[in-house]
C-alpha positions as CSV (number, residue, x, y, z in Angstrom):
1,X,0.0,0.0,0.0
2,X,1.2,3.5,-0.8
3,X,2.1,5.8,2.0
4,X,0.9,8.8,0.1
5,X,-1.5,9.6,-2.8
6,X,0.0,8.7,-6.2
7,X,-1.3,8.4,-9.8
8,X,0.3,6.6,-12.6
9,X,-0.9,6.3,-16.2
10,X,-0.1,2.8,-17.4
11,X,-1.5,2.8,-20.9
12,X,-3.1,5.1,-23.3
13,X,-5.2,4.5,-26.5
14,X,-6.1,7.8,-28.2
15,X,-7.2,10.1,-25.3
16,X,-8.4,7.1,-23.2
17,X,-6.2,6.3,-20.3
18,X,-5.7,3.3,-18.1
19,X,-4.0,3.9,-14.8
20,X,-3.9,3.4,-11.0
21,X,-4.4,5.7,-8.1
22,X,-2.4,4.5,-5.0
23,X,-3.6,5.5,-1.6
24,X,-2.8,4.3,2.0
25,X,-6.2,2.5,1.9
26,X,-5.7,0.7,-1.3
27,X,-5.4,1.1,-5.1
28,X,-8.1,2.5,-7.4
29,X,-7.9,1.1,-10.9
30,X,-8.8,3.7,-13.5
31,X,-11.0,4.4,-15.4
32,X,-13.0,4.0,-12.2
33,X,-16.7,4.2,-11.5
34,X,-17.5,5.3,-7.9
35,X,-20.9,4.1,-6.5
36,X,-22.6,6.8,-4.5
37,X,-23.1,6.2,-0.8
38,X,-24.9,9.4,-0.1
39,X,-25.7,8.9,3.6
40,X,-22.8,6.5,4.4
41,X,-24.6,3.7,2.5
42,X,-25.0,2.6,-1.1
43,X,-28.8,2.1,-0.8
44,X,-30.0,-1.5,-0.7
45,X,-26.4,-2.9,-0.7
46,X,-24.0,-4.2,2.0
47,X,-20.5,-2.7,1.7
48,X,-19.0,-6.1,1.1
49,X,-21.5,-6.6,-1.7
50,X,-20.5,-3.3,-3.3
51,X,-16.9,-4.5,-3.2
52,X,-17.9,-7.8,-4.8
53,X,-19.2,-5.8,-7.8
54,X,-15.6,-4.6,-8.4
55,X,-15.8,-1.1,-6.8
56,X,-12.4,0.2,-5.5
57,X,-13.8,3.4,-4.1
58,X,-17.1,4.9,-2.9
59,X,-18.4,8.4,-2.8
60,X,-19.9,10.0,0.4
61,X,-21.9,13.1,0.5
62,X,-20.7,16.0,2.7
63,X,-24.0,17.9,2.7
64,X,-26.1,14.9,3.8
65,X,-23.6,13.7,6.4
66,X,-23.0,17.1,7.9
67,X,-26.8,17.4,8.5
68,X,-27.3,13.8,9.7
69,X,-25.7,12.3,11.7
70,X,-23.2,15.2,11.8
71,X,-19.5,15.3,10.9
72,X,-18.4,15.7,14.6
73,X,-20.4,12.6,15.6
74,X,-18.8,10.5,12.8
75,X,-15.4,11.7,13.9
76,X,-16.1,10.7,17.5
77,X,-17.2,7.3,16.3
78,X,-13.9,6.7,14.5
79,X,-14.4,8.3,11.1
80,X,-16.5,7.5,8.0
81,X,-14.7,4.3,7.0
82,X,-15.2,2.6,10.3
83,X,-18.7,4.1,10.7
84,X,-20.0,2.6,7.4
85,X,-17.7,-0.5,7.4
86,X,-15.8,0.3,4.2
87,X,-12.1,0.2,4.7
88,X,-11.1,1.1,1.1
89,X,-10.8,4.6,-0.3
90,X,-13.7,7.1,0.0
91,X,-14.1,10.4,-1.9
92,X,-16.4,13.1,-0.4
93,X,-17.9,15.8,-2.5
94,X,-17.8,19.3,-1.0
95,X,-21.5,19.9,-0.4
96,X,-21.5,22.7,-3.0
97,X,-23.7,21.0,-5.6
98,X,-26.4,20.0,-3.1
99,X,-26.4,23.5,-1.5
100,X,-26.7,25.1,-4.9
101,X,-29.7,22.9,-5.8
102,X,-31.5,24.4,-2.8
103,X,-31.8,27.7,-4.6
104,X,-35.0,28.7,-2.7
105,X,-33.4,27.9,0.7
106,X,-30.0,29.5,0.4
107,X,-28.1,32.8,0.4
108,X,-24.8,33.1,-1.5
109,X,-22.0,35.6,-0.7
110,X,-18.3,35.8,-1.2
111,X,-17.8,34.2,2.2
112,X,-19.9,31.1,1.5
113,X,-23.5,29.9,1.5
114,X,-26.1,30.1,4.2
115,X,-28.9,27.6,3.8
116,X,-31.7,25.8,5.6
117,X,-31.5,22.1,6.1
118,X,-34.0,20.1,4.1
119,X,-34.2,17.7,7.1
120,X,-35.3,20.0,9.9
121,X,-35.1,23.5,8.6
122,X,-32.1,24.4,10.8
123,X,-29.8,27.1,9.5
124,X,-26.2,26.3,8.4
125,X,-23.3,28.2,7.0
126,X,-21.0,26.4,4.6
127,X,-17.7,28.0,3.5
128,X,-14.6,26.6,1.9
129,X,-13.0,26.4,5.3
130,X,-15.9,24.6,6.9
131,X,-16.2,22.2,4.0
132,X,-12.5,21.2,4.4
133,X,-13.1,20.8,8.2
134,X,-16.1,18.6,7.7
135,X,-14.3,16.4,5.2
136,X,-11.3,16.1,7.5
137,X,-13.7,15.0,10.3
138,X,-15.2,12.4,8.0
139,X,-11.7,11.2,7.2
140,X,-12.2,10.8,3.5
141,X,-9.2,9.9,1.3
142,X,-10.1,12.3,-1.6
143,X,-11.5,15.7,-0.6
144,X,-13.2,18.0,-3.1
145,X,-12.9,21.8,-3.1
146,X,-15.9,23.8,-2.2
147,X,-17.3,25.3,-5.4
148,X,-20.4,26.8,-6.9
149,X,-22.1,25.0,-9.7
150,X,-24.7,27.0,-11.7
151,X,-27.3,24.9,-13.5
152,X,-27.4,25.1,-17.3
153,X,-28.6,26.8,-19.3
154,X,-27.2,30.1,-17.8
155,X,-25.9,33.2,-19.5
156,X,-22.2,33.7,-20.1
157,X,-21.9,36.5,-17.5
158,X,-23.5,34.3,-14.8
159,X,-21.2,31.4,-15.7
160,X,-18.1,33.6,-15.7
161,X,-18.9,35.2,-12.3
162,X,-19.6,31.7,-10.8
163,X,-16.4,30.3,-12.2
164,X,-14.3,33.2,-10.8
165,X,-15.9,32.7,-7.4
166,X,-15.2,29.0,-7.5
167,X,-11.6,29.7,-8.3
168,X,-11.3,32.0,-5.3
169,X,-13.0,29.3,-3.2
170,X,-10.5,26.8,-4.6
171,X,-7.6,28.8,-3.3
172,X,-9.2,29.1,0.1
173,X,-10.0,25.3,0.1
174,X,-6.3,24.6,-0.7
175,X,-5.2,26.8,2.1
176,X,-7.6,25.3,4.6
177,X,-6.8,21.7,3.6
178,X,-3.2,22.2,4.6
179,X,-0.7,19.3,4.5
180,X,-2.4,16.0,5.1
181,X,-0.1,13.1,3.9
182,X,-2.0,10.2,2.4
183,X,-5.1,12.4,1.7
184,X,-5.7,14.2,-1.6
185,X,-7.5,17.4,-2.5
186,X,-9.0,17.8,-5.9
187,X,-9.8,21.1,-7.6
188,X,-13.0,21.5,-9.7
189,X,-12.9,23.1,-13.1
190,X,-16.0,25.2,-14.0
191,X,-17.0,27.4,-16.9
192,X,-20.1,25.9,-18.4
193,X,-19.9,25.2,-22.1
194,X,-17.6,28.2,-22.7
195,X,-14.2,26.9,-24.0
196,X,-12.2,30.0,-22.9
197,X,-13.8,30.0,-19.4
198,X,-12.9,26.3,-19.0
199,X,-9.3,27.0,-20.0
200,X,-9.1,30.0,-17.7
201,X,-10.5,27.8,-14.8
202,X,-8.0,25.0,-15.6
203,X,-5.1,27.5,-15.5
204,X,-6.2,29.0,-12.2
205,X,-6.5,25.5,-10.6
206,X,-3.2,24.3,-12.0
207,X,-1.5,27.4,-10.6
208,X,-2.9,26.7,-7.1
209,X,-1.9,23.0,-7.5
210,X,-4.0,20.0,-6.6
211,X,-3.6,16.2,-6.3
212,X,-6.3,15.7,-8.9
213,X,-8.8,17.7,-11.0
214,X,-12.5,17.4,-11.5
215,X,-14.6,18.6,-14.4
216,X,-17.7,20.1,-12.7
217,X,-20.8,21.7,-14.1
218,X,-21.7,19.1,-16.7
219,X,-24.5,16.6,-16.7
220,X,-26.7,19.4,-15.3
221,X,-29.2,19.5,-18.2
222,X,-27.1,20.5,-21.2
223,X,-27.6,17.1,-23.0
224,X,-25.0,14.5,-24.1
225,X,-23.9,16.1,-27.4
226,X,-23.1,19.4,-25.6
227,X,-21.3,17.5,-22.8
228,X,-19.2,15.5,-25.2
229,X,-18.3,18.8,-27.2
230,X,-17.0,20.2,-23.9
231,X,-15.1,17.0,-23.0
232,X,-13.5,17.1,-26.5
233,X,-11.2,19.9,-25.1
234,X,-11.7,20.2,-21.3
235,X,-9.7,17.2,-20.1
236,X,-6.7,18.4,-22.2
237,X,-6.5,21.7,-20.3
238,X,-5.7,19.7,-17.1
239,X,-2.3,18.3,-16.1
240,X,-1.5,15.0,-17.8
241,X,0.0,13.4,-14.7
242,X,-3.0,13.9,-12.4
243,X,-6.4,12.0,-12.3
244,X,-9.3,13.7,-14.0
245,X,-12.8,13.2,-12.5
246,X,-16.0,13.9,-14.3
247,X,-18.6,14.6,-11.6
248,X,-22.1,13.1,-11.6
249,X,-21.9,11.0,-14.8
250,X,-23.7,9.0,-15.8
251,X,-25.5,6.6,-18.2
252,X,-23.3,3.7,-19.6
253,X,-22.8,5.5,-23.0
254,X,-22.0,8.8,-21.1
255,X,-19.3,6.9,-19.2
256,X,-17.8,5.3,-22.3
257,X,-17.8,8.6,-24.2
258,X,-16.1,10.4,-21.2
259,X,-13.3,7.8,-21.0
260,X,-12.8,8.0,-24.7
261,X,-12.2,11.7,-24.2
262,X,-9.6,11.3,-21.4
263,X,-11.6,11.1,-18.1
264,X,-10.3,8.7,-15.4
265,X,-13.0,8.8,-12.7
266,X,-16.8,9.1,-12.6
267,X,-19.7,8.8,-10.1
268,X,-23.4,8.6,-10.4
269,X,-26.5,7.6,-8.4
270,X,-28.0,6.2,-11.6
271,X,-27.3,2.4,-11.2
272,X,-28.5,2.3,-7.6
273,X,-31.5,4.7,-8.1
274,X,-32.6,2.9,-11.3
275,X,-32.4,-0.4,-9.5
276,X,-34.9,0.8,-7.0
277,X,-37.3,1.9,-9.7
278,X,-37.1,-1.3,-11.8
279,X,-34.8,0.1,-14.5
280,X,-32.1,-2.4,-15.3
281,X,-29.0,-1.8,-17.4
282,X,-27.8,-4.7,-19.6
283,X,-25.4,-5.3,-22.5
284,X,-28.4,-5.0,-24.8
285,X,-29.7,-1.7,-23.4
286,X,-32.2,-0.8,-20.7
287,X,-34.8,-3.3,-19.4
288,X,-37.9,-2.1,-17.5
289,X,-38.6,-5.1,-15.2
290,X,-42.1,-3.7,-14.3
291,X,-43.4,-4.5,-17.8
292,X,-45.9,-7.3,-18.1
293,X,-43.8,-9.1,-20.8
294,X,-41.4,-10.4,-18.1
295,X,-44.2,-12.0,-15.9
296,X,-43.8,-15.5,-17.4
297,X,-40.1,-15.2,-18.6
298,X,-37.9,-17.9,-17.0
299,X,-34.7,-16.4,-18.5
300,X,-32.2,-14.2,-16.7
301,X,-31.9,-10.5,-17.1
302,X,-28.6,-10.9,-19.0
303,X,-27.3,-14.3,-19.9
304,X,-23.7,-13.1,-20.0
305,X,-23.9,-11.6,-16.5
306,X,-22.5,-13.3,-13.4
307,X,-24.2,-11.2,-10.7
308,X,-26.5,-12.9,-8.2
309,X,-29.7,-11.5,-9.9
310,X,-28.7,-13.1,-13.2
311,X,-27.2,-16.3,-11.8
312,X,-30.0,-17.2,-9.4
313,X,-33.3,-15.5,-10.5
314,X,-35.5,-15.3,-13.5
315,X,-37.0,-12.2,-15.1
316,X,-40.4,-13.6,-13.9
317,X,-39.3,-13.6,-10.3
318,X,-37.6,-10.2,-10.5
319,X,-40.8,-8.8,-12.1
320,X,-42.9,-10.4,-9.3
321,X,-40.8,-9.0,-6.4
322,X,-40.7,-5.5,-8.0
323,X,-44.5,-5.4,-8.5
324,X,-44.9,-6.7,-4.9
325,X,-42.6,-4.0,-3.6
326,X,-40.4,-6.6,-1.9
327,X,-37.1,-5.3,-0.5
328,X,-35.2,-8.0,-2.3
329,X,-36.1,-6.3,-5.6
330,X,-34.1,-3.2,-4.8
331,X,-31.2,-5.4,-3.5
332,X,-30.9,-7.6,-6.6
333,X,-31.5,-5.0,-9.2
334,X,-29.1,-2.5,-7.6
335,X,-26.5,-5.3,-7.4
336,X,-26.9,-6.1,-11.0
337,X,-26.7,-2.5,-12.2
338,X,-23.5,-1.8,-10.1
339,X,-22.0,-5.1,-11.4
340,X,-22.7,-4.1,-15.0
341,X,-21.2,-0.6,-14.5
342,X,-18.1,-2.2,-13.0
343,X,-18.0,-4.6,-15.9
344,X,-17.9,-1.7,-18.4
345,X,-15.0,-0.2,-16.5
346,X,-13.1,-3.5,-16.5
347,X,-13.8,-3.9,-20.2
348,X,-12.4,-0.5,-21.0
349,X,-9.3,-0.9,-18.8
350,X,-8.5,-4.1,-20.7
351,X,-9.2,-2.6,-24.1
352,X,-7.0,0.4,-23.4
353,X,-4.2,-1.8,-22.2
354,X,-4.4,-3.8,-25.4
355,X,-4.8,-0.8,-27.7
356,X,-8.2,-1.9,-29.0
357,X,-10.5,0.7,-27.4
358,X,-12.2,1.6,-30.6
359,X,-13.1,-2.0,-31.3
360,X,-14.4,-2.4,-27.8
361,X,-16.5,0.7,-28.1
362,X,-18.0,-0.4,-31.4
363,X,-19.0,-3.7,-29.9
364,X,-20.4,-2.0,-26.8
365,X,-22.7,0.2,-29.0
366,X,-23.5,-2.6,-31.4
367,X,-24.9,-4.8,-28.6
368,X,-26.9,-2.0,-27.1
369,X,-28.4,-1.2,-30.5
370,X,-29.8,-4.7,-30.7
371,X,-32.2,-3.9,-27.9
372,X,-33.6,-6.4,-25.4
373,X,-34.0,-10.1,-26.2
374,X,-37.3,-11.0,-28.0
375,X,-40.3,-11.6,-25.7
376,X,-41.3,-15.3,-25.3
C-alpha cells in the first residue's frame, strides 16, 4: 500500500487512459466508477456486496452527512470508513452541488453559503474552510474543493462570475486543507460550455496546485452532445500526470464517451437509483422489469452476467418482487446495475491496455443497438 497519494498512467489509447491511483487505503484502478453512498450507505447494498461488484472506491456526501448524523459525531465514532464498514478509499464531495440545488433555501455571498436544512429547517453556513473541516472530520481519502455549480442553461456573464468565485474558493480550500499526507485534495474546473472559461479555470487551478482535477458543471441539463463537445477539449486543459474526475456521470454511454475523451473517474447515483425503480442496465440496453412481458419469462436479465440476480433468479421472479414492492427487488436490481457498470470499467481498462479501445467501443454500442431479447 502506498504511504501517500500517487497516480500513474499505465497505458493510453487515443485520449483514453488506463492507470492506477495509489492511496494508503488501497489502489483504485482507472478508469474508475464510484458508486454513490450518499448517507454512508449505497442504498440496498451491504458494503461487502459493493466491493464484490468490483468497486475500488465509494463516494460519500458531505452535505447529507453534515446534517445527519453530523461530521463531529462521525469523527467521535472513528471516522466514516469505520462508521460505514468500508475500509477502502472514500471520496467526499464538498457539499457545494447540493447546496446550490436548494436555490430557494440558500443565500450566496463571497464568504460562502447560508442555507436551511431540508431535514429539519435548521440554519447552516458552509464556507470553503468549513467544507474542508467537515471532510477532515469524515476522514475521506479524496477531498473535493468547495465550489459553486450553476445549473445550465445560464448566460455567459453568470457562468463567468460563478467560475471566478469557484476559483477564489478553490484557493481558500487549498489553504484550509493544509498538509495531510495520504489524503488528496481535488480542484474543480467550472466554466459551463464556454471553452475559454474552461481554459481559464484550468489555468487557475493548476497554478494553485491540486492532487487531482475534477470537471464540474456538466450533466446538469445540457444534453449528451453538448457535454461531449466540452469533453473534447476540457480534459486536455488539465495536467497530464493527475487524475481527472467527471462529476455526476452517468449513463453507460456517457461513461464510455467520457473515458474515450480522457476522463479517469466518474460517479453517479443512476445504477442504484434505477435499480430501486425497476430500470435495469444490460449489455443490450435498458430493461424495464415492471413491464408485463417479463411476468412468465424464466430467462435471466442478462445471460452473459455473473451477478446474483442473473445467476439465481428469473425475469419472472424479478418482475414479481418488484411489483410486490419486496425489498429483495431493490437489492438484486441494484447489485446487477452496479455489477454491470463495473464490468464496463473493467472492459475499458482491458481494451485500453491492449490498444483496442475503438473495437471495444464499437462492440459496446453494437450490442446496445440490438435492444432487449425478444419476448417469449
